[in-house]
Each structure stands twice: as structure tokens, then as C-alpha cells.
C-alpha positions in Angstrom: 6.5 -16.9 -17.1 3.6 -16.0 -14.9 4.3 -13.6 -12.1 2.1 -12.9 -9.0 2.1 -9.3 -7.9 1.5 -9.1 -4.0 -0.2 -5.6 -4.1 0.5 -3.9 -0.7 -1.8 -0.9 -0.4 -0.4 2.6 -1.3 2.8 1.1 -3.0 2.2 2.0 -6.6 0.3 -1.1 -7.5 -2.1 0.8 -9.9 1.0 1.7 -12.1 2.3 -1.9 -12.0 -1.0 -3.2 -13.0 -1.3 -0.8 -15.8 2.0 -1.7 -17.0 1.3 -5.4 -17.2 -2.2 -4.7 -18.9 -0.5 -2.8 -21.6 2.6 -4.9 -22.0 2.4 -8.5 -20.5 -1.3 -9.4 -19.6 -0.9 -13.1 -20.0 2.1 -13.1 -17.7 0.4 -11.4 -14.7 -1.8 -12.3 -11.8 -2.9 -10.3 -8.8 -5.7 -10.8 -6.3 -6.5 -7.4 -4.7 -4.7 -7.0 -1.4 -3.8 -10.5 -0.4 -0.8 -12.2 1.0 0.9 -14.6 -1.2 -0.3 -17.6 0.7 -3.7 -16.6 -0.2 -3.5 -16.6 -3.7 -5.6 -19.1 -5.8 -4.1 -18.6 -9.1 -0.8 -20.4 -10.4 2.3 -18.4 -10.9 5.9 -19.0 -11.5 7.5 -16.2 -9.6 6.0 -13.7 -7.1 6.9 -10.0 -6.5 5.8 -7.1 -4.4 6.7 -3.4 -3.9 7.3 -1.9 -0.6 7.4 1.8 0.4 8.8 3.7 3.3 6.8 3.3 6.4 6.4 6.8 7.3 5.2 7.8 3.8 3.1 4.5 3.2 1.1 5.2 6.2 0.5 8.8 5.3 -0.7 7.7 1.9 -3.1 5.2 3.6 -4.4 8.1 5.7 -4.7 10.6 2.7 -6.5 7.9 0.6 -8.9 7.3 3.3 -9.5 11.0 3.9 -10.2 11.3 0.0 -12.4 8.2 -0.2 -14.1 7.2 3.1 -17.0 9.9 3.0 -17.9 9.3 -0.5 -18.0 5.4 0.1 -20.2 5.8 3.5 -22.5 8.2 1.7 -23.0 5.8 -1.2 -23.7 3.0 1.1 -26.4 4.9 3.0 -27.9 6.0 -0.2 -28.3 2.3 -1.5 -29.2 1.1 2.1 -26.1 -1.0 1.9 -24.9 -1.8 5.5 -21.8 -3.6 4.5 -18.9 -2.1 6.3 -21.1 1.0 7.5 -20.1 0.9 11.2 -16.4 0.6 10.2 -16.7 3.6 7.6 -18.5 5.7 10.2 -15.9 4.9 12.8 -13.1 5.3 10.3 -14.4 8.9 9.4 -14.6 9.9 13.2 -11.1 9.0 13.5 -9.8 10.5 10.3 -11.3 13.7 11.7 -9.2 13.4 14.7 -6.0 13.2 12.8 -3.4 10.6 11.5 -2.4 9.1 14.8 -5.9 8.6 15.9 -6.9 7.1 12.6 -3.8 4.7 12.6 -4.7 3.6 16.1 -8.2 2.9 14.8 -6.8 0.6 12.1 -4.4 -1.0 14.6 -7.5 -1.8 16.6 -9.3 -3.3 13.6 -6.3 -5.2 12.4 -6.7 -3.7 9.0 -4.6 -5.1 6.5 -3.8 -1.9 4.9 -1.4 -1.0 7.7 0.0 -4.7 8.1 3.6 -5.2 8.4 6.0 -5.4 5.6 7.2 -8.5 7.0 3.8 -10.4 6.7 3.3 -8.9 3.1 6.9 -10.0 1.8 6.8 -13.3 3.4 7.8 -15.9 0.9 7.7 -13.3 -2.0 10.6 -13.9 -4.4 11.3 -10.2 -5.5 10.9 -7.2 -3.2 11.2 -4.0 -5.0 11.4 -0.6 -3.3 9.0 2.0 -4.4 11.7 4.6 -3.8 13.9 3.0 -6.5 11.0 1.8 -8.5 12.6 2.5 -12.0 15.7 0.7 -11.1 14.3 -2.1 -9.1 11.5 -2.9 -11.8 14.3 -3.8 -14.2 14.4 -7.2 -12.4 10.7 -7.8 -13.7 11.3 -6.5 -17.0 14.4 -8.8 -17.4 12.4 -11.8 -16.5 9.8 -11.0 -19.0 12.3 -9.8 -21.6 10.2 -6.6 -21.9 11.9 -3.3 -21.3 9.0 -0.9 -21.9 9.4 1.9 -19.2 7.1 1.8 -16.2 5.1 5.0 -15.8 4.6 5.5 -12.1 1.5 7.7 -11.8 1.7 9.8 -8.6 -1.5 11.0 -7.0 -1.4 14.3 -4.9 -4.2 14.0 -2.3 -5.1 16.2 0.7 -2.0 16.9 2.9 1.5 17.4 2.2 3.5 14.4 3.7 6.0 16.9 5.5 3.0 18.6 7.2 2.0 15.2 8.9 5.5 14.2 9.9 5.8 15.5 13.4 7.9 14.3 16.2 4.7 12.7 17.9 3.9 10.8 14.5 7.4 9.5 14.0 7.6 8.1 17.6 4.1 6.6 17.1 5.4 4.9 13.9 8.6 3.8 15.3 6.6 2.3 18.3 4.3 0.1 16.1 6.4 -0.6 12.9 10.0 -0.7 14.4 10.8 -4.0 13.0 10.2 -3.1 9.2 11.8 0.5 9.8 14.8 -1.3 11.0 14.9 -4.1 8.6 14.5 -1.8 5.7 16.4 1.2 7.2 13.5 3.7 6.7 13.9 7.2 7.8 12.4 10.5 7.4 14.2 13.7 6.2 12.4 15.7 9.0 13.5 14.1 12.3 
């Protein structure tokens, strides 16, 4: 059985991919950060991993803070103008903080912050990152392979709790209310 992994950014996709490479490479397909409707490879069943919206968005911000300047410098060194303006703007808004950066991504219609409703549309199995070990059992049972999933956590620049302010919570609730409500996401702080 071939499983299609709809990889939502910042939801543990690297760990999932590594598990399949090591345990079930012939039964796995993924096409980067694409919606299921945009897959071009055949599959029998699809799955995705979702993550608490408040923390997923913080992870998007952290990852950008960790990588954007390096990407920008590499493109400048190689005279590669691909995404140069986007990266320059991204760096500018990152330096202003998480809300400014997320507003920038909203204006750019960036897929990294797209609604979970769009990401999960028509997907057969939805797994929560918060329950990854328990939920991934569904995938292991389909494949009859119970090798444990090793979830690699990355600690980047900021503590998530330092970014979860009242202003941030209100901002996220304003723009991602539907998914917060649907999946009953909360923060421990507010």
C-alpha cells in the first residue's frame, strides 16, 4: 500500500520522511509542501500531520529567523535573483518580530501559514503532532510495521513561551480562528 504524505510545514515531516526511508521506502510518496490535489504520483491512502496553530506559527517564524539570512546571502553570492526580493522583505519583517513577519506572510499568501483546513482537505488520515507516537500507530498498522517513530525536535532561536503574548494570541485567533476552533487548540499561557 502506497501512502501519500501531505507535508505541512513545521509539523515533524522530516521525522516522518526519515521513518519511511528507513522502514518503508517503497510505500511512501511525498511531494514537498503540496496540497493533496496537487500530487502527481499515485497512492492508495493519504495522511498528514497537524500541529497546534500557536506553536506551528512560532516554528515557522523560528525557522525563518534561522535560515532566511543565510539563503539571502547565498543567492547574492551566486547572483541568483530567485526570491531575492521576498527574502529581503522577509528578513526586514522578521527583525520587527513575529506578528510583523506573520502579517508579511499573510500578505504574500505564503503556503507555510496556510489554513489547516486547506492542508487537510480530502486527506484520509490526520495525525496530531502533539500525539504523534499514539496517532502514528494508524500508519504503522496499515503497513504492518511497528518500528517506533523517532521524532527529532529542533531547538532554535526563541523559547515558544517568550513569543506567546496576549497580542500574539489575539492575532492568531483573528486569522486562524477556524482551525483553532475545529481542533480545539489552546495555549498554556493565556
